[in-house]
Steps between C-alpha positions, in 0.01 A plus 500: 500500500272597788691816591471625142125436507452694826700796369284493187182536705633788708660699222209447259295706745768748602632579153159535334338697782446861394575436133235496228493207259474571128326276248652400168157389378170659599497730800534484877297673769611488861338534840798563726320462833204268473359482852346189654342407830650152468864550398762773474467780247677421172546593137276353231597532132235458230602413143265597217551363147545718191164636392336451840150646476223558752261389224627144524523240778818334622587192702729559800820319596616568856873440552715498813847656548385796294830688517669223298248476215543785254827691505847357561644850553338520845579147620796407715639243253413680174259216419123517463224279368439764227150361498372812324702405190359148487143595594499780245633280220256213546203737524604690186520167317149414618617187681319581826205695625581858594627540856671734742757410765496612863843472663488489880834596655632277775585635842855365532528374860137381509504337157541148635220535754264665248558238231521184713164311485361538850267204539756234405744653749240507776418133435850406620564373850656747746834320465484521121413869510792562734730318257383715209529817706853413611606429142362834381670681790832340404442611143424856605142492373357584842634623833204398712302176504379451145130550434355529149261788432403387151129490588519874566700558181232325297224697676680817393521375142141378474306752710705818455726490193270315260199729562728801443630359171151406379367847582787694339568293188288346224514144627296186506458430871380140480699187585549398136698817433701528825840333531795494740868424449838501669828317543668325792310610813282693255417164343391368837271793574351476148418134564354591838293784351322284244429237766370747758310722255381276215207734435744789443790348304444285195866420436839502670855491365754370750857523366786336691257434784691490829349178634762461780375818670841517666835438328562130554304179448645272773254446788281771352127456580382780271478320163273231642284768666457663158404164347233441765368853452478461121312171531217674683514851352579487129232682296269336250706398193202557273509873567861574603845482344832456680854522363820383676862492386854457628863490390789306649759763592551704822186486719305325225723196554288421808169487319480199267387225745269740683333619180460139387308425822276800434441379145371169634243688708397707197429178311311351797276809516406479132730757343600424140701669225192710429522680833844425647857524380831417670814587305864407572780722367838328529794732551283789622553667835303696756510847343301769325695423183372141501143603579506758222603233253191289570227732631332491157412133556271552803360822353393317187369207705292707741391790279447348159194625316184312584 
């Protein structure tokens, strides 16, 4: 199971690199070499809905793993979220406010370090950090001692990418119209983003959130570090929305007890059905196909008309 997952990460970057995604709904614009002083240069793909007009204003949904979002013909496994189909349909039906999507491509070998929440990792003891690093080295996620750089990734997103998007497109730039979403490690960094930048992001969708951080749960200190972090960093439930989900096949089989512990913290911190949702999808695995099937749920939850 793990070897398939690692190949997926590598080939999703290699196969898509240099190819242009095509939208089946709306249109795509692409910046193939977005430069940053914080992280490596990468591609950013912007989806605009049918009828996009500079005379209107749009909310913005930032999504990770951008090369897997729109077009299965450029992905290694011929799967994609096809989020443009779903986002286009629900907007045309008037079920949500109008919004655009910004897909940030991952950087293959650095994906784990960019998406792994940095402060929870750095709260571990040296022995615990060494354990995590060794596990990720065994799994081929890092060659050197593991060190997250997610604080830099979020600085890129908030201080470089977001200002660019708000200057180039007809967007609302305020927190109530700015959202973030991803799956697996992308779920973790979405959770981390709304906790670290609650004045920037008003909602987060975290699908198949990879709470183990590594690829096993035995003797793993990471889930408890995330729990401690959430207890002190969750945003105000009166002004923020958070969505979680998980299946029970492939990697998702690890998540149920860990997500249930997170849910307890959400309740402790005052989150209710008005501003928080956790969904379980029995029989669903850790794949773009599964995330496509249910992405409408968090979109409707986060972006419904006010």
